[in-house]
N, C-alpha and C positions, 0 to 999 in steps of 0.2 A: 448418490452423493459421493464424490471422490475426495476422500480425506487428503490424498497427496496433493491435489490441486488446491484445496483450501489451505493447506500448510504452506504451499509455495506462495500463494497470494498474501498470507499473513507475513511471511518472511520478507516478501517484496515491500509490503507496507512499512515494515520496520527499517529496511535498509535503503529505500529509494524515495527520496523526498518528492521528486516529480510525480511518481506513481501515486504516492500518498495524497498529494494535492488533487490529482485527477480523480482518484477514488473517493475522496471526500465530497467532491461535487457530484459524481455519478459512478458508483461501483460497477454498474453494468457496462457503461461506456468504457471505463478504464480497463476492465477485464477483457472486453472484446478487442480493444485496440492492442492489447498485449498478448492476445492469443490464449487467454485462460477461458476454458469452456466450463462455465458454472451453471448449475441449475438455478431456476428462479428462487428456490428456497435458499440456496447458498448465497446468492446475491442479496437476498433480504437479510439473512443473518449477518453477513459481513458488513452490510450497510449500517447495521445497528451497532457497530463497534463505536466506542467513545474515541473519536479521532483526536481530541485534545490529549487524552491519555496515551494513545499510540505515539503521537508526536513527542510528548514529554519523554517517553521511554526511548524513542529513537535518538533524541538529542543526547542521551547518556552513553550511546554506543561510541566505541573507539572509531574514528573516521576510517580506519583501515578495514572495518567490517562493512562499510557502506558501499553502495553501488558506484562504480566509477562513472563519472559523467553526471552524477546527481548534482544539482545546484549546490553551491556553497551555502552552508547553514546560516551564514550571517547575512545573506541577501534574501530579498523577498522572492517568492516563487511566482512566476507570471501566471 
């Protein structure tokens, strides 16, 4: 298990709305698309995150901390 990769994925979940949306549907697919090499155990553990809580926390961040190019928080994510 690579703690550094897990921490990067968690940071990305918090700061990138598009990635969070993809990961909420499939953590494995989102991680592979973005080049994060996670073990099956890591995928399972990250998939178990409470995405509504992650989203709630993310919406409290200053927009300057969010990923450039992430959709506007006031719009629906495709």
